[in-house]
N, CA, C and O atoms as a Maestro MAE file, in Angstrom:
{
 s_m_m2io_version
 :::
 2.0.0
}

f_m_ct {
 s_m_title
 :::
 protein
 m_atom[352] {
  # First column is atom index #
  i_m_mmod_type
  r_m_x_coord
  r_m_y_coord
  r_m_z_coord
  i_m_residue_number
  s_m_chain_name
  s_m_pdb_residue_name
  s_m_pdb_atom_name
  i_m_atomic_number
  :::
  1 25 46.810 31.358 57.810 1 A "MET " " N  " 7
  2 3 45.385 31.923 58.005 1 A "MET " " CA " 6
  3 2 44.353 32.809 57.208 1 A "MET " " C  " 6
  4 15 44.722 33.945 56.910 1 A "MET " " O  " 8
  5 25 43.021 32.370 56.814 2 A "ASP " " N  " 7
  6 3 42.141 32.911 55.809 2 A "ASP " " CA " 6
  7 2 42.646 34.349 55.288 2 A "ASP " " C  " 6
  8 15 43.248 34.617 54.248 2 A "ASP " " O  " 8
  9 25 42.067 35.483 56.691 3 A "SER " " N  " 7
  10 3 42.289 36.887 56.290 3 A "SER " " CA " 6
  11 2 43.756 37.067 54.945 3 A "SER " " C  " 6
  12 15 43.843 37.958 54.100 3 A "SER " " O  " 8
  13 25 44.487 36.188 55.115 4 A "SER " " N  " 7
  14 3 45.895 36.770 54.331 4 A "SER " " CA " 6
  15 2 45.619 36.419 52.997 4 A "SER " " C  " 6
  16 15 45.820 37.290 52.150 4 A "SER " " O  " 8
  17 25 45.141 35.166 52.587 5 A "ILE " " N  " 7
  18 3 43.960 35.189 51.553 5 A "ILE " " CA " 6
  19 2 44.362 35.870 50.470 5 A "ILE " " C  " 6
  20 15 44.531 37.056 50.753 5 A "ILE " " O  " 8
  21 25 44.631 35.563 49.118 6 A "GLN " " N  " 7
  22 3 44.216 37.496 48.625 6 A "GLN " " CA " 6
  23 2 44.016 36.479 46.939 6 A "GLN " " C  " 6
  24 15 44.897 35.796 46.417 6 A "GLN " " O  " 8
  25 25 42.778 36.668 46.489 7 A "GLU " " N  " 7
  26 3 42.077 35.595 45.780 7 A "GLU " " CA " 6
  27 2 42.229 36.543 44.451 7 A "GLU " " C  " 6
  28 15 42.092 37.762 44.555 7 A "GLU " " O  " 8
  29 25 42.476 36.008 43.379 8 A "ASP " " N  " 7
  30 3 42.403 37.106 42.303 8 A "ASP " " CA " 6
  31 2 40.438 37.388 42.017 8 A "ASP " " C  " 6
  32 15 39.979 36.276 41.756 8 A "ASP " " O  " 8
  33 25 39.923 37.870 42.009 9 A "THR " " N  " 7
  34 3 38.640 37.975 42.216 9 A "THR " " CA " 6
  35 2 38.226 38.083 39.988 9 A "THR " " C  " 6
  36 15 37.459 37.341 39.374 9 A "THR " " O  " 8
  37 25 39.044 39.202 39.423 10 A "ALA " " N  " 7
  38 3 38.674 38.664 37.912 10 A "ALA " " CA " 6
  39 2 38.438 37.727 37.833 10 A "ALA " " C  " 6
  40 15 37.293 37.291 37.714 10 A "ALA " " O  " 8
  41 25 39.808 36.873 37.885 11 A "TYR " " N  " 7
  42 3 40.102 35.799 37.806 11 A "TYR " " CA " 6
  43 2 38.976 34.518 37.858 11 A "TYR " " C  " 6
  44 15 38.867 33.538 37.122 11 A "TYR " " O  " 8
  45 25 38.284 34.897 38.898 12 A "LEU " " N  " 7
  46 3 37.018 33.762 39.466 12 A "LEU " " CA " 6
  47 2 36.405 33.810 39.446 12 A "LEU " " C  " 6
  48 15 35.762 32.771 39.596 12 A "LEU " " O  " 8
  49 25 35.348 35.686 39.130 13 A "VAL " " N  " 7
  50 3 34.652 35.658 38.522 13 A "VAL " " CA " 6
  51 2 34.656 35.326 36.858 13 A "VAL " " C  " 6
  52 15 33.548 35.357 36.323 13 A "VAL " " O  " 8
  53 25 35.414 35.123 36.304 14 A "GLU " " N  " 7
  54 3 35.217 34.655 34.241 14 A "GLU " " CA " 6
  55 2 35.525 33.072 34.562 14 A "GLU " " C  " 6
  56 15 35.224 32.305 33.647 14 A "GLU " " O  " 8
  57 25 36.166 32.410 35.912 15 A "GLN " " N  " 7
  58 3 36.132 30.807 35.190 15 A "GLN " " CA " 6
  59 2 34.062 30.390 36.002 15 A "GLN " " C  " 6
  60 15 33.198 29.545 35.768 15 A "GLN " " O  " 8
  61 25 34.205 31.609 36.965 16 A "LEU " " N  " 7
  62 3 32.907 30.938 36.733 16 A "LEU " " CA " 6
  63 2 31.772 31.428 36.578 16 A "LEU " " C  " 6
  64 15 30.761 31.039 37.163 16 A "LEU " " O  " 8
  65 25 31.855 32.589 35.541 17 A "GLN " " N  " 7
  66 3 30.984 32.959 34.653 17 A "GLN " " CA " 6
  67 2 31.266 31.899 33.530 17 A "GLN " " C  " 6
  68 15 30.625 32.222 32.531 17 A "GLN " " O  " 8
  69 25 32.131 30.528 33.287 18 A "ILE " " N  " 7
  70 3 32.221 29.848 32.776 18 A "ILE " " CA " 6
  71 2 31.449 28.802 33.533 18 A "ILE " " C  " 6
  72 15 31.135 27.977 32.675 18 A "ILE " " O  " 8
  73 25 31.227 28.616 34.088 19 A "ILE " " N  " 7
  74 3 31.131 27.394 35.738 19 A "ILE " " CA " 6
  75 2 29.036 28.130 35.194 19 A "ILE " " C  " 6
  76 15 28.101 27.340 35.069 19 A "ILE " " O  " 8
  77 25 28.954 28.984 35.085 20 A "LYS " " N  " 7
  78 3 27.358 29.120 35.316 20 A "LYS " " CA " 6
  79 2 27.003 29.364 34.066 20 A "LYS " " C  " 6
  80 15 25.798 29.610 34.122 20 A "LYS " " O  " 8
  81 25 27.531 29.471 32.463 21 A "ALA " " N  " 7
  82 3 27.344 28.973 31.497 21 A "ALA " " CA " 6
  83 2 27.142 27.822 30.985 21 A "ALA " " C  " 6
  84 15 26.336 27.468 30.125 21 A "ALA " " O  " 8
  85 25 28.642 26.722 32.096 22 A "ALA " " N  " 7
  86 3 28.036 25.410 31.422 22 A "ALA " " CA " 6
  87 2 27.129 24.587 32.035 22 A "ALA " " C  " 6
  88 15 26.754 23.463 31.704 22 A "ALA " " O  " 8
  89 25 26.826 25.253 32.941 23 A "CYS " " N  " 7
  90 3 25.084 24.361 33.876 23 A "CYS " " CA " 6
  91 2 24.513 25.363 33.012 23 A "CYS " " C  " 6
  92 15 24.910 24.808 31.987 23 A "CYS " " O  " 8
  93 25 23.943 26.324 32.600 24 A "GLU " " N  " 7
  94 3 22.439 26.618 31.835 24 A "GLU " " CA " 6
  95 2 22.326 25.723 30.189 24 A "GLU " " C  " 6
  96 15 21.387 25.506 29.423 24 A "GLU " " O  " 8
  97 25 23.366 25.482 30.175 25 A "ASN " " N  " 7
  98 3 23.819 24.623 28.820 25 A "ASN " " CA " 6
  99 2 23.795 23.172 28.869 25 A "ASN " " C  " 6
  100 15 23.658 22.305 28.006 25 A "ASN " " O  " 8
  101 25 23.993 23.154 30.332 26 A "TYR " " N  " 7
  102 3 24.010 21.217 30.463 26 A "TYR " " CA " 6
  103 2 25.610 20.253 30.084 26 A "TYR " " C  " 6
  104 15 25.946 19.139 29.682 26 A "TYR " " O  " 8
  105 25 26.015 21.104 30.375 27 A "ASP " " N  " 7
  106 3 27.857 21.117 29.547 27 A "ASP " " CA " 6
  107 2 28.617 20.563 31.331 27 A "ASP " " C  " 6
  108 15 28.972 21.457 32.099 27 A "ASP " " O  " 8
  109 25 28.751 19.196 31.718 28 A "ASP " " N  " 7
  110 3 29.717 18.822 33.039 28 A "ASP " " CA " 6
  111 2 31.010 18.521 32.941 28 A "ASP " " C  " 6
  112 15 31.846 18.083 33.732 28 A "ASP " " O  " 8
  113 25 31.018 18.884 31.656 29 A "VAL " " N  " 7
  114 3 33.289 18.815 31.375 29 A "VAL " " CA " 6
  115 2 33.216 19.672 31.254 29 A "VAL " " C  " 6
  116 15 34.164 20.208 31.829 29 A "VAL " " O  " 8
  117 25 31.986 21.076 30.329 30 A "THR " " N  " 7
  118 3 33.537 22.573 30.640 30 A "THR " " CA " 6
  119 2 33.032 23.046 32.085 30 A "THR " " C  " 6
  120 15 33.348 24.210 32.335 30 A "THR " " O  " 8
  121 25 32.467 22.526 32.872 31 A "ALA " " N  " 7
  122 3 32.028 23.317 34.254 31 A "ALA " " CA " 6
  123 2 33.022 22.459 35.332 31 A "ALA " " C  " 6
  124 15 33.170 22.977 36.438 31 A "ALA " " O  " 8
  125 25 33.538 21.491 35.130 32 A "ASN " " N  " 7
  126 3 34.721 20.629 35.280 32 A "ASN " " CA " 6
  127 2 36.006 21.002 35.509 32 A "ASN " " C  " 6
  128 15 36.775 20.606 36.385 32 A "ASN " " O  " 8
  129 25 36.136 21.627 34.831 33 A "ALA " " N  " 7
  130 3 37.419 21.625 33.816 33 A "ALA " " CA " 6
  131 2 37.654 23.476 34.724 33 A "ALA " " C  " 6
  132 15 38.668 23.997 35.189 33 A "ALA " " O  " 8
  133 25 36.595 23.845 34.660 34 A "ALA " " N  " 7
  134 3 36.808 25.300 35.292 34 A "ALA " " CA " 6
  135 2 36.456 25.199 36.692 34 A "ALA " " C  " 6
  136 15 36.603 26.261 37.296 34 A "ALA " " O  " 8
  137 25 36.109 24.402 37.256 35 A "PHE " " N  " 7
  138 3 35.960 23.799 38.797 35 A "PHE " " CA " 6
  139 2 37.780 23.905 39.106 35 A "PHE " " C  " 6
  140 15 38.449 24.716 39.746 35 A "PHE " " O  " 8
  141 25 38.161 22.604 38.268 36 A "GLY " " N  " 7
  142 3 39.389 22.482 38.786 36 A "GLY " " CA " 6
  143 2 40.284 23.656 38.223 36 A "GLY " " C  " 6
  144 15 41.140 23.989 39.042 36 A "GLY " " O  " 8
  145 25 40.314 24.383 37.023 37 A "ARG " " N  " 7
  146 3 41.872 25.773 37.483 37 A "ARG " " CA " 6
  147 2 41.292 26.412 38.267 37 A "ARG " " C  " 6
  148 15 42.230 26.743 38.991 37 A "ARG " " O  " 8
  149 25 40.200 26.971 38.802 38 A "LEU " " N  " 7
  150 3 39.815 27.496 40.167 38 A "LEU " " CA " 6
  151 2 40.911 27.076 41.091 38 A "LEU " " C  " 6
  152 15 41.970 27.640 41.366 38 A "LEU " " O  " 8
  153 25 40.257 25.634 41.620 39 A "LYS " " N  " 7
  154 3 41.099 25.080 42.953 39 A "LYS " " CA " 6
  155 2 42.621 25.206 42.476 39 A "LYS " " C  " 6
  156 15 43.399 24.544 43.161 39 A "LYS " " O  " 8
  157 25 43.067 25.782 41.648 40 A "GLU " " N  " 7
  158 3 44.674 25.642 41.597 40 A "GLU " " CA " 6
  159 2 45.127 27.275 41.683 40 A "GLU " " C  " 6
  160 15 46.013 27.881 41.080 40 A "GLU " " O  " 8
  161 25 44.238 27.678 42.590 41 A "ASN " " N  " 7
  162 3 44.118 29.239 42.912 41 A "ASN " " CA " 6
  163 2 44.493 29.184 44.473 41 A "ASN " " C  " 6
  164 15 44.716 28.132 45.073 41 A "ASN " " O  " 8
  165 25 44.528 30.352 44.996 42 A "PRO " " N  " 7
  166 3 44.437 30.265 46.699 42 A "PRO " " CA " 6
  167 2 42.990 30.872 46.809 42 A "PRO " " C  " 6
  168 15 42.905 31.943 46.207 42 A "PRO " " O  " 8
  169 25 41.769 30.441 47.456 43 A "LEU " " N  " 7
  170 3 40.924 31.342 47.852 43 A "LEU " " CA " 6
  171 2 40.559 30.937 49.203 43 A "LEU " " C  " 6
  172 15 40.842 30.090 50.050 43 A "LEU " " O  " 8
  173 25 40.128 31.505 49.093 44 A "LYS " " N  " 7
  174 3 39.422 32.113 50.982 44 A "LYS " " CA " 6
  175 2 38.461 30.766 51.540 44 A "LYS " " C  " 6
  176 15 37.476 30.708 50.805 44 A "LYS " " O  " 8
  177 25 38.428 29.936 52.334 45 A "LYS " " N  " 7
  178 3 37.462 28.961 53.243 45 A "LYS " " CA " 6
  179 2 36.521 29.024 52.293 45 A "LYS " " C  " 6
  180 15 36.375 28.204 51.386 45 A "LYS " " O  " 8
  181 25 35.438 30.649 52.619 46 A "GLU " " N  " 7
  182 3 34.148 30.843 51.976 46 A "GLU " " CA " 6
  183 2 33.792 30.468 50.983 46 A "GLU " " C  " 6
  184 15 32.770 29.876 50.637 46 A "GLU " " O  " 8
  185 25 34.660 30.813 50.466 47 A "THR " " N  " 7
  186 3 34.559 30.962 48.850 47 A "THR " " CA " 6
  187 2 34.724 28.656 47.985 47 A "THR " " C  " 6
  188 15 34.281 27.851 47.166 47 A "THR " " O  " 8
  189 25 35.931 28.942 49.365 48 A "LEU " " N  " 7
  190 3 36.256 27.500 48.445 48 A "LEU " " CA " 6
  191 2 34.600 26.144 49.506 48 A "LEU " " C  " 6
  192 15 34.780 24.932 49.629 48 A "LEU " " O  " 8
  193 25 33.780 26.597 49.835 49 A "ALA " " N  " 7
  194 3 33.055 25.510 50.584 49 A "ALA " " CA " 6
  195 2 31.987 26.041 49.355 49 A "ALA " " C  " 6
  196 15 31.390 25.188 48.697 49 A "ALA " " O  " 8
  197 25 31.736 27.800 49.024 50 A "THR " " N  " 7
  198 3 30.861 27.426 48.448 50 A "THR " " CA " 6
  199 2 30.470 26.802 46.942 50 A "THR " " C  " 6
  200 15 29.414 26.567 46.356 50 A "THR " " O  " 8
  201 25 31.894 26.664 46.633 51 A "LEU " " N  " 7
  202 3 32.155 25.821 45.206 51 A "LEU " " CA " 6
  203 2 32.437 24.220 45.185 51 A "LEU " " C  " 6
  204 15 32.797 23.461 44.285 51 A "LEU " " O  " 8
  205 25 32.013 23.961 47.033 52 A "LYS " " N  " 7
  206 3 31.675 22.807 46.870 52 A "LYS " " CA " 6
  207 2 30.055 22.053 46.568 52 A "LYS " " C  " 6
  208 15 29.646 20.987 46.107 52 A "LYS " " O  " 8
  209 25 29.370 23.505 47.221 53 A "GLU " " N  " 7
  210 3 27.884 23.360 47.162 53 A "GLU " " CA " 6
  211 2 27.630 23.314 45.738 53 A "GLU " " C  " 6
  212 15 26.843 22.559 45.168 53 A "GLU " " O  " 8
  213 25 28.526 24.379 45.116 54 A "ILE " " N  " 7
  214 3 28.077 24.395 43.527 54 A "ILE " " CA " 6
  215 2 27.803 22.428 43.289 54 A "ILE " " C  " 6
  216 15 26.816 21.742 43.026 54 A "ILE " " O  " 8
  217 25 29.537 22.078 43.606 55 A "GLU " " N  " 7
  218 3 29.610 21.459 42.674 55 A "GLU " " CA " 6
  219 2 29.041 19.709 43.240 55 A "GLU " " C  " 6
  220 15 28.918 18.782 42.439 55 A "GLU " " O  " 8
  221 25 28.832 19.612 44.368 56 A "HIS " " N  " 7
  222 3 27.869 18.680 44.769 56 A "HIS " " CA " 6
  223 2 26.482 18.553 43.277 56 A "HIS " " C  " 6
  224 15 26.262 17.830 42.305 56 A "HIS " " O  " 8
  225 25 25.766 19.983 44.070 57 A "MET " " N  " 7
  226 3 24.131 20.435 43.100 57 A "MET " " CA " 6
  227 2 24.203 20.014 41.888 57 A "MET " " C  " 6
  228 15 23.286 19.530 41.224 57 A "MET " " O  " 8
  229 25 26.233 20.340 41.307 58 A "LEU " " N  " 7
  230 3 25.697 20.129 39.987 58 A "LEU " " CA " 6
  231 2 26.479 18.484 39.467 58 A "LEU " " C  " 6
  232 15 26.482 18.066 38.309 58 A "LEU " " O  " 8
  233 25 26.877 18.021 40.253 59 A "PHE " " N  " 7
  234 3 28.121 16.098 39.862 59 A "PHE " " CA " 6
  235 2 26.846 14.841 40.905 59 A "PHE " " C  " 6
  236 15 26.453 13.688 40.727 59 A "PHE " " O  " 8
  237 25 26.627 15.826 41.868 60 A "LEU " " N  " 7
  238 3 26.139 14.704 42.482 60 A "LEU " " CA " 6
  239 2 24.590 14.102 42.111 60 A "LEU " " C  " 6
  240 15 23.981 13.046 41.941 60 A "LEU " " O  " 8
  241 25 24.394 15.785 42.118 61 A "HIS " " N  " 7
  242 3 22.431 15.452 41.895 61 A "HIS " " CA " 6
  243 2 22.396 16.180 40.547 61 A "HIS " " C  " 6
  244 15 21.340 16.803 40.433 61 A "HIS " " O  " 8
  245 25 23.097 16.287 39.636 62 A "SER " " N  " 7
  246 3 22.787 16.806 38.224 62 A "SER " " CA " 6
  247 2 21.320 18.201 38.383 62 A "SER " " C  " 6
  248 15 20.514 18.548 37.519 62 A "SER " " O  " 8
  249 25 21.440 18.582 39.492 63 A "ASN " " N  " 7
  250 3 21.048 20.275 39.251 63 A "ASN " " CA " 6
  251 2 21.694 21.279 38.675 63 A "ASN " " C  " 6
  252 15 22.469 22.111 39.147 63 A "ASN " " O  " 8
  253 25 21.360 21.139 37.789 64 A "PHE " " N  " 7
  254 3 22.378 22.616 36.697 64 A "PHE " " CA " 6
  255 2 21.109 23.472 37.169 64 A "PHE " " C  " 6
  256 15 21.280 24.296 38.067 64 A "PHE " " O  " 8
  257 25 20.259 23.361 36.785 65 A "ASP " " N  " 7
  258 3 20.125 24.981 37.043 65 A "ASP " " CA " 6
  259 2 19.974 25.876 38.118 65 A "ASP " " C  " 6
  260 15 19.863 27.086 37.919 65 A "ASP " " O  " 8
  261 25 19.951 25.045 39.981 66 A "GLY " " N  " 7
  262 3 20.424 24.799 40.884 66 A "GLY " " CA " 6
  263 2 21.474 26.102 41.323 66 A "GLY " " C  " 6
  264 15 21.567 27.214 41.843 66 A "GLY " " O  " 8
  265 25 22.419 24.563 40.411 67 A "ALA " " N  " 7
  266 3 23.932 25.037 40.579 67 A "ALA " " CA " 6
  267 2 24.504 26.168 39.522 67 A "ALA " " C  " 6
  268 15 25.704 26.433 39.445 67 A "ALA " " O  " 8
  269 25 23.348 26.882 38.611 68 A "ALA " " N  " 7
  270 3 23.319 27.665 37.009 68 A "ALA " " CA " 6
  271 2 23.513 28.905 38.456 68 A "ALA " " C  " 6
  272 15 24.537 29.578 38.576 68 A "ALA " " O  " 8
  273 25 21.888 29.034 39.797 69 A "GLU " " N  " 7
  274 3 21.802 30.050 40.074 69 A "GLU " " CA " 6
  275 2 22.894 30.408 41.276 69 A "GLU " " C  " 6
  276 15 23.270 31.537 41.591 69 A "GLU " " O  " 8
  277 25 23.333 29.040 41.909 70 A "GLN " " N  " 7
  278 3 24.132 28.897 43.243 70 A "GLN " " CA " 6
  279 2 25.432 30.443 42.583 70 A "GLN " " C  " 6
  280 15 25.490 31.590 43.026 70 A "GLN " " O  " 8
  281 25 26.215 29.849 41.517 71 A "THR " " N  " 7
  282 3 27.045 30.220 40.601 71 A "THR " " CA " 6
  283 2 26.771 32.011 40.423 71 A "THR " " C  " 6
  284 15 27.575 32.920 40.629 71 A "THR " " O  " 8
  285 25 25.656 32.068 40.072 72 A "SER " " N  " 7
  286 3 25.439 33.128 39.599 72 A "SER " " CA " 6
  287 2 25.072 34.396 41.246 72 A "SER " " C  " 6
  288 15 24.967 35.621 41.185 72 A "SER " " O  " 8
  289 25 25.018 33.963 41.866 73 A "ALA " " N  " 7
  290 3 24.994 34.550 43.343 73 A "ALA " " CA " 6
  291 2 26.169 34.434 43.912 73 A "ALA " " C  " 6
  292 15 26.296 35.349 44.726 73 A "ALA " " O  " 8
  293 25 26.926 33.873 43.884 74 A "LEU " " N  " 7
  294 3 28.523 34.239 44.075 74 A "LEU " " CA " 6
  295 2 28.923 34.831 43.274 74 A "LEU " " C  " 6
  296 15 29.803 35.435 43.888 74 A "LEU " " O  " 8
  297 25 29.013 35.382 41.669 75 A "ILE " " N  " 7
  298 3 29.557 36.528 41.233 75 A "ILE " " CA " 6
  299 2 28.742 37.213 41.436 75 A "ILE " " C  " 6
  300 15 28.264 37.423 40.321 75 A "ILE " " O  " 8
  301 25 28.041 37.915 42.335 76 A "ASN " " N  " 7
  302 3 27.605 38.403 42.039 76 A "ASN " " CA " 6
  303 2 28.034 39.397 43.621 76 A "ASN " " C  " 6
  304 15 28.048 40.627 43.672 76 A "ASN " " O  " 8
  305 25 28.350 38.450 44.782 77 A "ALA " " N  " 7
  306 3 28.769 38.012 45.983 77 A "ALA " " CA " 6
  307 2 30.002 38.986 46.044 77 A "ALA " " C  " 6
  308 15 30.248 39.969 46.741 77 A "ALA " " O  " 8
  309 25 30.594 38.416 45.172 78 A "VAL " " N  " 7
  310 3 32.151 38.514 44.569 78 A "VAL " " CA " 6
  311 2 32.317 39.838 44.087 78 A "VAL " " C  " 6
  312 15 33.278 40.379 44.634 78 A "VAL " " O  " 8
  313 25 31.807 40.466 43.368 79 A "MET " " N  " 7
  314 3 31.584 41.469 42.339 79 A "MET " " CA " 6
  315 2 31.059 42.476 43.891 79 A "MET " " C  " 6
  316 15 31.865 43.395 44.036 79 A "MET " " O  " 8
  317 25 30.386 42.485 44.565 80 A "LEU " " N  " 7
  318 3 29.912 43.159 45.802 80 A "LEU " " CA " 6
  319 2 30.842 43.359 46.639 80 A "LEU " " C  " 6
  320 15 30.754 44.495 47.105 80 A "LEU " " O  " 8
  321 25 32.021 42.555 47.198 81 A "LEU " " N  " 7
  322 3 32.545 42.600 47.668 81 A "LEU " " CA " 6
  323 2 33.785 43.075 47.284 81 A "LEU " " C  " 6
  324 15 34.341 43.763 48.141 81 A "LEU " " O  " 8
  325 25 34.327 42.923 46.337 82 A "GLU " " N  " 7
  326 3 35.411 43.939 45.543 82 A "GLU " " CA " 6
  327 2 35.012 45.566 45.633 82 A "GLU " " C  " 6
  328 15 35.673 46.481 46.124 82 A "GLU " " O  " 8
  329 25 33.665 45.602 44.972 83 A "ALA " " N  " 7
  330 3 33.330 47.181 45.007 83 A "ALA " " CA " 6
  331 2 33.926 47.498 46.282 83 A "ALA " " C  " 6
  332 15 34.964 48.084 46.592 83 A "ALA " " O  " 8
  333 25 32.814 46.851 47.064 84 A "TYR " " N  " 7
  334 3 33.137 47.527 48.691 84 A "TYR " " CA " 6
  335 2 34.482 47.804 49.156 84 A "TYR " " C  " 6
  336 15 34.779 48.910 49.608 84 A "TYR " " O  " 8
  337 25 35.461 46.673 49.048 85 A "GLN " " N  " 7
  338 3 36.674 46.766 49.671 85 A "GLN " " CA " 6
  339 2 37.515 47.654 48.850 85 A "GLN " " C  " 6
  340 15 38.631 47.870 49.323 85 A "GLN " " O  " 8
  341 25 37.102 48.480 47.203 86 A "GLY " " N  " 7
  342 3 37.820 49.290 46.227 86 A "GLY " " CA " 6
  343 2 37.295 51.019 46.569 86 A "GLY " " C  " 6
  344 15 37.709 52.065 46.069 86 A "GLY " " O  " 8
  345 25 36.171 50.772 47.679 87 A "GLU " " N  " 7
  346 3 35.768 52.058 48.501 87 A "GLU " " CA " 6
  347 2 37.234 52.690 49.650 87 A "GLU " " C  " 6
  348 15 38.011 53.625 49.842 87 A "GLU " " O  " 8
  349 25 36.793 51.280 50.148 88 A "LYS " " N  " 7
  350 3 37.879 51.871 51.605 88 A "LYS " " CA " 6
  351 2 39.373 52.802 51.053 88 A "LYS " " C  " 6
  352 15 40.167 53.245 51.884 88 A "LYS " " O  " 8
  :::
 }
 m_bond[351] {
  # First column is bond index #
  i_m_from
  i_m_to
  i_m_order
  :::
  1 1 2 1
  2 2 3 1
  3 3 4 2
  4 3 5 1
  5 5 6 1
  6 6 7 1
  7 7 8 2
  8 7 9 1
  9 9 10 1
  10 10 11 1
  11 11 12 2
  12 11 13 1
  13 13 14 1
  14 14 15 1
  15 15 16 2
  16 15 17 1
  17 17 18 1
  18 18 19 1
  19 19 20 2
  20 19 21 1
  21 21 22 1
  22 22 23 1
  23 23 24 2
  24 23 25 1
  25 25 26 1
  26 26 27 1
  27 27 28 2
  28 27 29 1
  29 29 30 1
  30 30 31 1
  31 31 32 2
  32 31 33 1
  33 33 34 1
  34 34 35 1
  35 35 36 2
  36 35 37 1
  37 37 38 1
  38 38 39 1
  39 39 40 2
  40 39 41 1
  41 41 42 1
  42 42 43 1
  43 43 44 2
  44 43 45 1
  45 45 46 1
  46 46 47 1
  47 47 48 2
  48 47 49 1
  49 49 50 1
  50 50 51 1
  51 51 52 2
  52 51 53 1
  53 53 54 1
  54 54 55 1
  55 55 56 2
  56 55 57 1
  57 57 58 1
  58 58 59 1
  59 59 60 2
  60 59 61 1
  61 61 62 1
  62 62 63 1
  63 63 64 2
  64 63 65 1
  65 65 66 1
  66 66 67 1
  67 67 68 2
  68 67 69 1
  69 69 70 1
  70 70 71 1
  71 71 72 2
  72 71 73 1
  73 73 74 1
  74 74 75 1
  75 75 76 2
  76 75 77 1
  77 77 78 1
  78 78 79 1
  79 79 80 2
  80 79 81 1
  81 81 82 1
  82 82 83 1
  83 83 84 2
  84 83 85 1
  85 85 86 1
  86 86 87 1
  87 87 88 2
  88 87 89 1
  89 89 90 1
  90 90 91 1
  91 91 92 2
  92 91 93 1
  93 93 94 1
  94 94 95 1
  95 95 96 2
  96 95 97 1
  97 97 98 1
  98 98 99 1
  99 99 100 2
  100 99 101 1
  101 101 102 1
  102 102 103 1
  103 103 104 2
  104 103 105 1
  105 105 106 1
  106 106 107 1
  107 107 108 2
  108 107 109 1
  109 109 110 1
  110 110 111 1
  111 111 112 2
  112 111 113 1
  113 113 114 1
  114 114 115 1
  115 115 116 2
  116 115 117 1
  117 117 118 1
  118 118 119 1
  119 119 120 2
  120 119 121 1
  121 121 122 1
  122 122 123 1
  123 123 124 2
  124 123 125 1
  125 125 126 1
  126 126 127 1
  127 127 128 2
  128 127 129 1
  129 129 130 1
  130 130 131 1
  131 131 132 2
  132 131 133 1
  133 133 134 1
  134 134 135 1
  135 135 136 2
  136 135 137 1
  137 137 138 1
  138 138 139 1
  139 139 140 2
  140 139 141 1
  141 141 142 1
  142 142 143 1
  143 143 144 2
  144 143 145 1
  145 145 146 1
  146 146 147 1
  147 147 148 2
  148 147 149 1
  149 149 150 1
  150 150 151 1
  151 151 152 2
  152 151 153 1
  153 153 154 1
  154 154 155 1
  155 155 156 2
  156 155 157 1
  157 157 158 1
  158 158 159 1
  159 159 160 2
  160 159 161 1
  161 161 162 1
  162 162 163 1
  163 163 164 2
  164 163 165 1
  165 165 166 1
  166 166 167 1
  167 167 168 2
  168 167 169 1
  169 169 170 1
  170 170 171 1
  171 171 172 2
  172 171 173 1
  173 173 174 1
  174 174 175 1
  175 175 176 2
  176 175 177 1
  177 177 178 1
  178 178 179 1
  179 179 180 2
  180 179 181 1
  181 181 182 1
  182 182 183 1
  183 183 184 2
  184 183 185 1
  185 185 186 1
  186 186 187 1
  187 187 188 2
  188 187 189 1
  189 189 190 1
  190 190 191 1
  191 191 192 2
  192 191 193 1
  193 193 194 1
  194 194 195 1
  195 195 196 2
  196 195 197 1
  197 197 198 1
  198 198 199 1
  199 199 200 2
  200 199 201 1
  201 201 202 1
  202 202 203 1
  203 203 204 2
  204 203 205 1
  205 205 206 1
  206 206 207 1
  207 207 208 2
  208 207 209 1
  209 209 210 1
  210 210 211 1
  211 211 212 2
  212 211 213 1
  213 213 214 1
  214 214 215 1
  215 215 216 2
  216 215 217 1
  217 217 218 1
  218 218 219 1
  219 219 220 2
  220 219 221 1
  221 221 222 1
  222 222 223 1
  223 223 224 2
  224 223 225 1
  225 225 226 1
  226 226 227 1
  227 227 228 2
  228 227 229 1
  229 229 230 1
  230 230 231 1
  231 231 232 2
  232 231 233 1
  233 233 234 1
  234 234 235 1
  235 235 236 2
  236 235 237 1
  237 237 238 1
  238 238 239 1
  239 239 240 2
  240 239 241 1
  241 241 242 1
  242 242 243 1
  243 243 244 2
  244 243 245 1
  245 245 246 1
  246 246 247 1
  247 247 248 2
  248 247 249 1
  249 249 250 1
  250 250 251 1
  251 251 252 2
  252 251 253 1
  253 253 254 1
  254 254 255 1
  255 255 256 2
  256 255 257 1
  257 257 258 1
  258 258 259 1
  259 259 260 2
  260 259 261 1
  261 261 262 1
  262 262 263 1
  263 263 264 2
  264 263 265 1
  265 265 266 1
  266 266 267 1
  267 267 268 2
  268 267 269 1
  269 269 270 1
  270 270 271 1
  271 271 272 2
  272 271 273 1
  273 273 274 1
  274 274 275 1
  275 275 276 2
  276 275 277 1
  277 277 278 1
  278 278 279 1
  279 279 280 2
  280 279 281 1
  281 281 282 1
  282 282 283 1
  283 283 284 2
  284 283 285 1
  285 285 286 1
  286 286 287 1
  287 287 288 2
  288 287 289 1
  289 289 290 1
  290 290 291 1
  291 291 292 2
  292 291 293 1
  293 293 294 1
  294 294 295 1
  295 295 296 2
  296 295 297 1
  297 297 298 1
  298 298 299 1
  299 299 300 2
  300 299 301 1
  301 301 302 1
  302 302 303 1
  303 303 304 2
  304 303 305 1
  305 305 306 1
  306 306 307 1
  307 307 308 2
  308 307 309 1
  309 309 310 1
  310 310 311 1
  311 311 312 2
  312 311 313 1
  313 313 314 1
  314 314 315 1
  315 315 316 2
  316 315 317 1
  317 317 318 1
  318 318 319 1
  319 319 320 2
  320 319 321 1
  321 321 322 1
  322 322 323 1
  323 323 324 2
  324 323 325 1
  325 325 326 1
  326 326 327 1
  327 327 328 2
  328 327 329 1
  329 329 330 1
  330 330 331 1
  331 331 332 2
  332 331 333 1
  333 333 334 1
  334 334 335 1
  335 335 336 2
  336 335 337 1
  337 337 338 1
  338 338 339 1
  339 339 340 2
  340 339 341 1
  341 341 342 1
  342 342 343 1
  343 343 344 2
  344 343 345 1
  345 345 346 1
  346 346 347 1
  347 347 348 2
  348 347 349 1
  349 349 350 1
  350 350 351 1
  351 351 352 2
  :::
 }
}
């Protein structure tokens, strides 16, 4: 069940920041390596779906700017969710 998956949010954000910086520098090799590292860890289906969208944006459409924006939005969402869960 997806709700039982515990994402390592610190690691997730770290790798997402690498992806975002790689996109901003048009460095698909570094972005691809970070995607690979992320897939080695347990991720919620929503996170996986968003990562797949970002990958398609980057590797199928070469939309580095869009991928950077989507990655930034995901970083913000992860950090907000972590802050909200920390308040409980």
